[in-house]
TIVO-969731 format. One record per residue (C-alpha): residue number from 1; residue in one letter; x, y, z. Coordinates in pm, 1 decimal. Example, Ala and Ser with C-alpha at 12.3 -4.5 7.8 and 13.67 -1.06 7.14 Angstrom:
2
(rec 1,'A',(1230.0,-450.0,780.0))
(rec 2,'S',(1367.0,-106.0,714.0))
//
This chain:
339
(rec 1,'M',(14052.6,2787.5,7484.7))
(rec 2,'S',(13946.5,2969.7,7800.9))
(rec 3,'K',(14010.2,3342.1,7812.9))
(rec 4,'N',(14008.5,3338.5,8192.7))
(rec 5,'T',(14245.4,3108.0,8374.5))
(rec 6,'N',(14338.2,3073.3,8740.3))
(rec 7,'I',(14607.9,2838.0,8861.9))
(rec 8,'N',(14787.3,2779.2,9188.8))
(rec 9,'I',(15153.4,2682.3,9194.7))
(rec 10,'A',(15326.6,2608.7,9523.1))
(rec 11,'G',(15053.7,2797.0,9705.7))
(rec 12,'L',(15084.3,3106.4,9488.2))
(rec 13,'G',(14804.7,3226.6,9263.5))
(rec 14,'F',(14834.4,3321.4,8895.5))
(rec 15,'S',(14541.7,3445.8,8690.3))
(rec 16,'W',(14486.8,3566.8,8334.6))
(rec 17,'D',(14201.4,3762.3,8184.9))
(rec 18,'V',(14287.9,3770.0,7815.7))
(rec 19,'E',(13981.8,3972.4,7721.6))
(rec 20,'Q',(14089.3,4251.4,7958.7))
(rec 21,'G',(14459.0,4205.9,7881.8))
(rec 22,'K',(14528.9,4143.6,8249.7))
(rec 23,'F',(14774.8,3915.9,8427.0))
(rec 24,'Q',(14780.8,3893.1,8805.0))
(rec 25,'Y',(15023.1,3738.4,9047.7))
(rec 26,'E',(14893.4,3691.0,9400.7))
(rec 27,'D',(14594.6,3913.3,9311.3))
(rec 28,'Q',(14826.9,4196.3,9208.0))
(rec 29,'D',(14866.1,4324.9,8853.3))
(rec 30,'A',(15182.2,4187.6,8698.0))
(rec 31,'V',(15354.3,4184.2,8360.6))
(rec 32,'L',(15568.4,3932.5,8174.1))
(rec 33,'F',(15876.4,4008.1,7962.7))
(rec 34,'W',(16117.8,3782.7,7777.2))
(rec 35,'I',(16449.3,3791.4,7959.6))
(rec 36,'N',(16692.1,3742.3,7671.4))
(rec 37,'S',(16530.9,3996.8,7439.9))
(rec 38,'A',(16298.6,4254.2,7595.5))
(rec 39,'M',(16467.8,4277.4,7937.2))
(rec 40,'K',(16813.6,4268.6,7783.9))
(rec 41,'S',(16713.9,4556.7,7558.9))
(rec 42,'F',(16583.3,4742.2,7864.4))
(rec 43,'F',(16913.6,4699.4,8051.5))
(rec 44,'D',(17118.9,4784.3,7741.0))
(rec 45,'T',(16925.6,5106.7,7687.3))
(rec 46,'I',(16971.5,5224.4,8046.0))
(rec 47,'E',(17344.6,5156.7,8024.5))
(rec 48,'E',(17370.9,5329.4,7686.9))
(rec 49,'V',(17196.7,5641.7,7813.4))
(rec 50,'S',(17347.9,5658.6,8163.3))
(rec 51,'G',(17682.0,5484.8,8129.6))
(rec 52,'E',(17775.9,5160.5,8302.6))
(rec 53,'E',(17875.3,5309.3,8638.2))
(rec 54,'V',(17557.8,5516.3,8679.6))
(rec 55,'S',(17329.0,5240.8,8547.4))
(rec 56,'N',(17477.8,4988.8,8795.0))
(rec 57,'L',(17394.6,5230.9,9075.1))
(rec 58,'V',(17041.4,5270.9,8936.4))
(rec 59,'F',(16989.1,4891.8,8937.3))
(rec 60,'E',(17141.0,4860.8,9285.2))
(rec 61,'T',(16933.6,5144.4,9431.4))
(rec 62,'T',(16612.2,5022.5,9267.9))
(rec 63,'G',(16670.2,4669.9,9393.0))
(rec 64,'Y',(16740.9,4790.0,9745.8))
(rec 65,'R',(16436.3,5016.1,9764.5))
(rec 66,'Q',(16206.8,4748.1,9626.8))
(rec 67,'G',(16350.7,4511.6,9887.8))
(rec 68,'V',(16263.1,4761.4,10160.1))
(rec 69,'V',(15901.6,4760.7,10038.2))
(rec 70,'V',(15894.1,4378.7,10050.2))
(rec 71,'G',(16053.1,4373.0,10394.8))
(rec 72,'D',(15800.7,4620.2,10532.2))
(rec 73,'Y',(15517.7,4405.8,10392.1))
(rec 74,'L',(15655.2,4088.1,10551.9))
(rec 75,'R',(15692.7,4252.4,10892.1))
(rec 76,'K',(15319.2,4324.3,10896.0))
(rec 77,'I',(15234.7,3954.4,10876.5))
(rec 78,'K',(15087.8,3818.2,11199.9))
(rec 79,'D',(15328.6,3605.8,11406.4))
(rec 80,'F',(15613.9,3737.6,11195.7))
(rec 81,'D',(15929.1,3520.5,11196.6))
(rec 82,'V',(16246.8,3619.3,11011.3))
(rec 83,'L',(16341.0,3268.9,10896.2))
(rec 84,'E',(15987.3,3187.7,10782.7))
(rec 85,'A',(15970.4,3521.3,10602.0))
(rec 86,'A',(16302.2,3445.1,10431.1))
(rec 87,'N',(16176.7,3107.7,10309.9))
(rec 88,'M',(15848.9,3262.2,10197.5))
(rec 89,'I',(16016.4,3531.1,9989.7))
(rec 90,'T',(16262.7,3295.8,9820.1))
(rec 91,'N',(15981.5,3052.7,9727.6))
(rec 92,'T',(15768.4,3336.8,9600.9))
(rec 93,'Y',(16051.0,3469.5,9386.5))
(rec 94,'A',(16125.8,3120.4,9249.6))
(rec 95,'S',(15764.1,3084.2,9135.3))
(rec 96,'A',(15788.9,3422.6,8960.3))
(rec 97,'G',(16094.9,3319.5,8759.4))
(rec 98,'W',(16353.4,3506.6,8967.5))
(rec 99,'G',(16575.5,3200.8,8993.0))
(rec 100,'R',(16658.8,3000.5,9301.8))
(rec 101,'A',(16773.3,3184.1,9615.4))
(rec 102,'E',(16876.9,3002.6,9932.0))
(rec 103,'I',(16927.9,3184.5,10259.2))
(rec 104,'K',(17197.1,3028.9,10479.5))
(rec 105,'N',(17358.9,3100.3,10816.2))
(rec 106,'L',(17090.6,3348.7,10915.8))
(rec 107,'D',(17191.9,3482.1,11258.4))
(rec 108,'Y',(16945.0,3721.4,11416.1))
(rec 109,'D',(17189.8,3819.8,11692.0))
(rec 110,'T',(17473.7,3925.9,11461.3))
(rec 111,'K',(17230.7,4034.7,11188.7))
(rec 112,'T',(17425.9,3838.7,10927.2))
(rec 113,'L',(17338.5,3584.6,10659.9))
(rec 114,'V',(17458.1,3438.7,10330.9))
(rec 115,'A',(17254.2,3407.6,10011.0))
(rec 116,'H',(17316.8,3160.9,9729.8))
(rec 117,'L',(17168.9,3298.0,9406.8))
(rec 118,'R',(17135.7,3056.3,9117.6))
(rec 119,'D',(17017.0,3123.5,8759.3))
(rec 120,'S',(16839.7,3448.4,8843.6))
(rec 121,'W',(16674.5,3659.6,8575.1))
(rec 122,'E',(16946.6,3919.3,8634.7))
(rec 123,'Y',(17219.6,3660.6,8579.5))
(rec 124,'K',(17053.2,3552.1,8254.1))
(rec 125,'I',(17034.4,3910.7,8128.9))
(rec 126,'N',(17396.8,3979.6,8221.2))
(rec 127,'L',(17502.2,3654.8,8054.4))
(rec 128,'T',(17320.0,3752.6,7735.2))
(rec 129,'Q',(17487.3,4094.6,7753.1))
(rec 130,'G',(17825.9,3921.8,7762.2))
(rec 131,'K',(17921.0,4067.6,8099.5))
(rec 132,'N',(18200.1,3927.1,8316.8))
(rec 133,'K',(18067.4,4100.4,8627.0))
(rec 134,'G',(17698.9,4121.1,8707.2))
(rec 135,'T',(17475.5,4410.4,8802.8))
(rec 136,'A',(17361.5,4431.9,9164.2))
(rec 137,'F',(16982.5,4452.9,9156.9))
(rec 138,'L',(16916.5,4120.2,9334.2))
(rec 139,'A',(17205.4,4143.7,9578.8))
(rec 140,'A',(17090.6,4490.6,9683.6))
(rec 141,'H',(16727.5,4377.8,9681.7))
(rec 142,'F',(16791.0,4119.6,9952.8))
(rec 143,'A',(16989.2,4383.6,10144.0))
(rec 144,'G',(16673.1,4596.5,10144.8))
(rec 145,'V',(16454.1,4300.6,10247.1))
(rec 146,'F',(16673.9,4197.8,10540.1))
(rec 147,'S',(16738.5,4556.3,10649.8))
(rec 148,'R',(16370.1,4562.4,10736.3))
(rec 149,'L',(16344.8,4204.3,10862.1))
(rec 150,'L',(16647.5,4237.4,11092.6))
(rec 151,'G',(16577.1,4594.7,11202.4))
(rec 152,'V',(16925.8,4729.0,11110.9))
(rec 153,'N',(17078.0,4860.2,10792.2))
(rec 154,'V',(17223.6,4564.0,10605.4))
(rec 155,'W',(17458.5,4573.9,10308.8))
(rec 156,'Y',(17619.8,4307.4,10095.1))
(rec 157,'E',(17943.8,4179.0,9949.5))
(rec 158,'Y',(17994.3,3925.8,9671.5))
(rec 159,'E',(18206.4,3626.6,9767.4))
(rec 160,'Q',(18165.2,3468.5,9424.9))
(rec 161,'D',(17972.1,3549.7,9108.8))
(rec 162,'Q',(17797.3,3294.5,8889.9))
(rec 163,'L',(17905.8,3495.8,8585.4))
(rec 164,'E',(18265.4,3398.9,8665.2))
(rec 165,'G',(18178.2,3033.4,8599.4))
(rec 166,'H',(18063.6,2929.0,8946.0))
(rec 167,'E',(17756.6,2714.8,9001.0))
(rec 168,'Y',(17588.6,3001.5,9184.4))
(rec 169,'S',(17664.9,3341.9,9331.2))
(rec 170,'I',(17744.3,3374.4,9701.1))
(rec 171,'V',(17650.7,3704.4,9864.2))
(rec 172,'K',(17731.0,3789.4,10226.8))
(rec 173,'Y',(17509.1,4027.3,10425.2))
(rec 174,'F',(17609.8,4221.0,10736.1))
(rec 175,'P',(17526.3,4537.6,10931.0))
(rec 176,'S',(17677.5,4842.6,10763.0))
(rec 177,'D',(17662.6,5220.0,10735.2))
(rec 178,'I',(17654.8,5182.0,10357.7))
(rec 179,'T',(17317.0,5254.2,10201.2))
(rec 180,'A',(17186.7,5301.7,9850.0))
(rec 181,'T',(17145.0,5671.3,9927.8))
(rec 182,'S',(17503.5,5707.5,10050.2))
(rec 183,'N',(17624.0,5538.1,9731.6))
(rec 184,'I',(17426.3,5789.8,9526.0))
(rec 185,'H',(17589.9,6075.6,9714.4))
(rec 186,'Q',(17931.9,5914.4,9679.2))
(rec 187,'L',(17888.6,5877.7,9303.4))
(rec 188,'A',(17761.8,6235.2,9280.6))
(rec 189,'R',(18072.1,6357.9,9464.4))
(rec 190,'K',(18291.1,6145.6,9238.0))
(rec 191,'K',(18124.4,6284.3,8926.2))
(rec 192,'E',(18155.7,6634.1,9069.5))
(rec 193,'S',(18526.1,6575.5,9140.5))
(rec 194,'E',(18577.1,6443.9,8788.5))
(rec 195,'Q',(18401.1,6749.1,8648.4))
(rec 196,'I',(18618.1,6976.5,8864.8))
(rec 197,'L',(18930.9,6798.7,8740.6))
(rec 198,'R',(18817.0,6839.4,8380.3))
(rec 199,'L',(18751.0,7208.6,8442.6))
(rec 200,'E',(19090.4,7247.0,8611.5))
(rec 201,'E',(19256.3,7083.1,8310.8))
(rec 202,'M',(19070.8,7319.5,8078.2))
(rec 203,'V',(19167.5,7618.5,8293.3))
(rec 204,'E',(19528.6,7501.3,8305.7))
(rec 205,'K',(19535.6,7460.2,7928.1))
(rec 206,'K',(19383.3,7802.6,7869.7))
(rec 207,'T',(19612.5,7954.3,8133.5))
(rec 208,'G',(19910.9,7801.2,7955.3))
(rec 209,'E',(19792.7,7944.0,7623.6))
(rec 210,'L',(19737.5,8283.0,7786.7))
(rec 211,'R',(20077.9,8264.4,7953.8))
(rec 212,'D',(20241.4,8196.0,7618.0))
(rec 213,'L',(20053.1,8486.9,7464.2))
(rec 214,'V',(20157.9,8716.7,7748.3))
(rec 215,'K',(20520.0,8609.9,7696.8))
(rec 216,'K',(20500.0,8700.5,7329.9))
(rec 217,'L',(20327.4,9031.7,7397.1))
(rec 218,'S',(20542.7,9127.1,7696.5))
(rec 219,'S',(20873.4,9037.0,7529.3))
(rec 220,'P',(20851.8,9207.3,7188.6))
(rec 221,'I',(21152.3,9295.3,6978.0))
(rec 222,'I',(21059.0,9570.8,6735.6))
(rec 223,'P',(21271.3,9648.4,6427.7))
(rec 224,'V',(21250.4,10023.3,6355.9))
(rec 225,'F',(21522.9,10060.3,6092.7))
(rec 226,'D',(21767.4,9824.9,5924.1))
(rec 227,'G',(22009.1,9722.1,6199.1))
(rec 228,'I',(21815.7,9896.4,6478.3))
(rec 229,'V',(21567.2,9727.5,6712.4))
(rec 230,'V',(21372.4,9838.4,7017.4))
(rec 231,'V',(21280.4,9620.7,7315.9))
(rec 232,'P',(21038.8,9791.6,7559.2))
(rec 233,'L',(21049.0,9674.5,7920.5))
(rec 234,'I',(20698.7,9692.9,8063.5))
(rec 235,'G',(20573.9,9635.5,8417.3))
(rec 236,'K',(20756.9,9420.0,8668.2))
(rec 237,'Y',(21004.5,9143.2,8592.1))
(rec 238,'E',(21023.0,8849.9,8828.8))
(rec 239,'E',(21260.6,8559.1,8765.6))
(rec 240,'D',(21055.6,8369.6,8502.7))
(rec 241,'R',(20956.8,8678.2,8306.1))
(rec 242,'S',(21314.2,8810.2,8315.0))
(rec 243,'E',(21440.4,8481.5,8175.6))
(rec 244,'D',(21177.1,8484.7,7898.2))
(rec 245,'L',(21268.5,8838.3,7789.5))
(rec 246,'F',(21641.0,8765.1,7800.7))
(rec 247,'N',(21612.5,8450.8,7589.7))
(rec 248,'N',(21366.6,8604.9,7342.3))
(rec 249,'T',(21583.0,8913.4,7290.7))
(rec 250,'L',(21913.1,8730.5,7248.0))
(rec 251,'S',(21768.2,8469.8,7013.1))
(rec 252,'N',(21609.3,8735.3,6786.1))
(rec 253,'L',(21892.8,8988.1,6759.1))
(rec 254,'P',(22080.0,8787.4,6491.1))
(rec 255,'K',(21757.2,8731.6,6296.2))
(rec 256,'H',(21708.2,9108.4,6268.8))
(rec 257,'K',(22081.2,9165.4,6199.8))
(rec 258,'A',(22070.3,9419.8,6480.7))
(rec 259,'N',(22369.5,9649.6,6519.8))
(rec 260,'Y',(22195.0,9854.4,6788.4))
(rec 261,'L',(21950.1,9750.4,7059.0))
(rec 262,'N',(21744.5,10020.3,7227.9))
(rec 263,'L',(21614.8,9910.3,7567.9))
(rec 264,'D',(21318.2,10135.8,7644.6))
(rec 265,'L',(21270.3,10152.9,8023.0))
(rec 266,'T',(20989.1,10409.3,8038.7))
(rec 267,'G',(20720.1,10143.0,8101.1))
(rec 268,'L',(20886.8,9974.3,8398.6))
(rec 269,'D',(20701.5,9935.3,8727.4))
(rec 270,'K',(20782.0,10203.5,8986.7))
(rec 271,'E',(20904.8,9939.9,9229.1))
(rec 272,'V',(21216.4,9798.6,9066.6))
(rec 273,'D',(21371.1,9483.5,9213.0))
(rec 274,'H',(21707.2,9315.8,9155.7))
(rec 275,'F',(21561.9,9088.8,8884.9))
(rec 276,'T',(21500.5,9394.1,8663.8))
(rec 277,'I',(21844.9,9542.9,8722.2))
(rec 278,'D',(22016.8,9209.4,8663.4))
(rec 279,'L',(21811.1,9164.8,8345.3))
(rec 280,'I',(21927.9,9497.7,8202.4))
(rec 281,'V',(22291.5,9417.7,8275.3))
(rec 282,'K',(22265.7,9064.1,8135.6))
(rec 283,'I',(22102.7,9175.1,7811.2))
(rec 284,'G',(22365.5,9444.3,7750.2))
(rec 285,'S',(22656.0,9211.6,7825.3))
(rec 286,'A',(22520.1,8922.0,7618.2))
(rec 287,'A',(22425.1,9148.5,7325.1))
(rec 288,'S',(22777.4,9290.0,7307.2))
(rec 289,'L',(22913.8,8935.9,7275.7))
(rec 290,'I',(22716.4,8882.4,6952.8))
(rec 291,'G',(22811.6,9222.7,6811.4))
(rec 292,'T',(22510.6,9431.3,6909.3))
(rec 293,'K',(22560.9,9761.9,7092.4))
(rec 294,'S',(22305.0,9846.5,7360.0))
(rec 295,'I',(22138.4,10181.0,7427.9))
(rec 296,'L',(21933.9,10260.4,7738.8))
(rec 297,'V',(21654.1,10511.0,7701.1))
(rec 298,'G',(21393.7,10651.8,7938.9))
(rec 299,'I',(21556.9,10546.2,8267.3))
(rec 300,'P',(21308.2,10648.7,8541.4))
(rec 301,'P',(21455.0,10828.6,8847.9))
(rec 302,'N',(21384.7,10542.3,9087.8))
(rec 303,'L',(21573.0,10298.0,8863.4))
(rec 304,'A',(21863.9,10540.1,8833.5))
(rec 305,'V',(21885.7,10551.3,9214.7))
(rec 306,'E',(21872.7,10171.3,9239.9))
(rec 307,'M',(22146.7,10131.8,8978.8))
(rec 308,'V',(22376.9,10375.5,9156.1))
(rec 309,'Q',(22316.9,10209.8,9493.6))
(rec 310,'S',(22378.9,9868.5,9336.9))
(rec 311,'N',(22714.4,9985.5,9196.1))
(rec 312,'I',(22602.8,9879.4,8849.8))
(rec 313,'T',(22839.8,9982.5,8572.5))
(rec 314,'L',(22680.1,10104.9,8252.2))
(rec 315,'S',(22999.4,10119.1,8047.5))
(rec 316,'C',(22852.6,9890.2,7781.5))
(rec 317,'Y',(22557.2,10125.1,7725.8))
(rec 318,'Q',(22489.7,10460.4,7568.7))
(rec 319,'V',(22218.4,10632.1,7773.2))
(rec 320,'F',(21956.1,10882.0,7649.2))
(rec 321,'Q',(21644.4,11040.2,7792.7))
(rec 322,'T',(21407.4,10940.5,7514.3))
(rec 323,'L',(21365.9,10663.0,7261.1))
(rec 324,'Q',(21381.5,10919.6,6979.6))
(rec 325,'H',(21726.7,11030.0,7092.8))
(rec 326,'G',(21844.8,10669.2,7118.5))
(rec 327,'I',(21731.2,10587.3,6765.1))
(rec 328,'Q',(21887.0,10907.5,6626.5))
(rec 329,'Y',(22216.1,10817.8,6792.5))
(rec 330,'A',(22212.8,10467.2,6643.8))
(rec 331,'L',(22135.0,10606.7,6296.5))
(rec 332,'A',(22417.4,10855.2,6324.2))
(rec 333,'Q',(22662.1,10585.2,6426.3))
(rec 334,'M',(22558.5,10390.3,6114.0))
(rec 335,'G',(22594.9,10696.4,5896.4))
(rec 336,'K',(22225.3,10730.7,5836.1))
(rec 337,'T',(21971.7,11005.4,5891.3))
(rec 338,'I',(21591.4,11031.0,5897.1))
(rec 339,'N',(21463.4,11211.3,5590.1))
//
């Protein structure tokens, strides 16, 4: 058996040099792979590593850029003709096992055409992979070829796909602003947006957890003696925070069997708004309804002025300068003393 073989099929040359481990197609080094095993494994691995969306873009971009190389080569041929070049490339690809491609309705004026792709190597791989929708290497490849042959950027659109049970795929080509590069940028922006959304969700979750922690820390109810609790008001109370403190205090007073509630106002913000004043009044009124007497301690001067100007009545409160005095009063009312 000869170790060196040269054959010509449909005007195209194939040669083997087994001793050198070389295979050439049209005097260019080439390589052969089994479609349903080796090439399938190649496609599967890319998709496993990159994910289906990214791998499809890789196949599409690679096909397009290789098509551009082919188109540039064909344009250098003397007495270049687009239709002849189209026939040449489809025959060449058929001899190389790419399947049968037919170019139809090629219109140089409108820069449009239609390709019928039948039993391509890509179709066979996708079929073996069990896909319902094919990858876009060949469709994009011809877009790259004809972008160069027609002198304008050409893109494609599937009218039908052989994988869906048709006899062949039909791909339409037309002038477009879409390019493989723009698709890469679009996918990058999409991935970036998805990453931003994931980060926003993480931030929102952590913010929610922090908000809950702040609620717990900023709305404490502190038992100091049997029947006596202290609730310090700290900082500024807008509507939501006022509601949290009100609900937390009222729901915990029965649990602590509180007879006396000391509201410590020494930590309030210097700028007191109506939410804070309303909160103090609401807590005292609601506490009295469940049998707990309220004591105000440490009222800052600015709050005292605001309360007077707001005509707030403090009849439901005992008022003292310091928390110590408030606790001593509550103990005395319960007949207890600090030893």
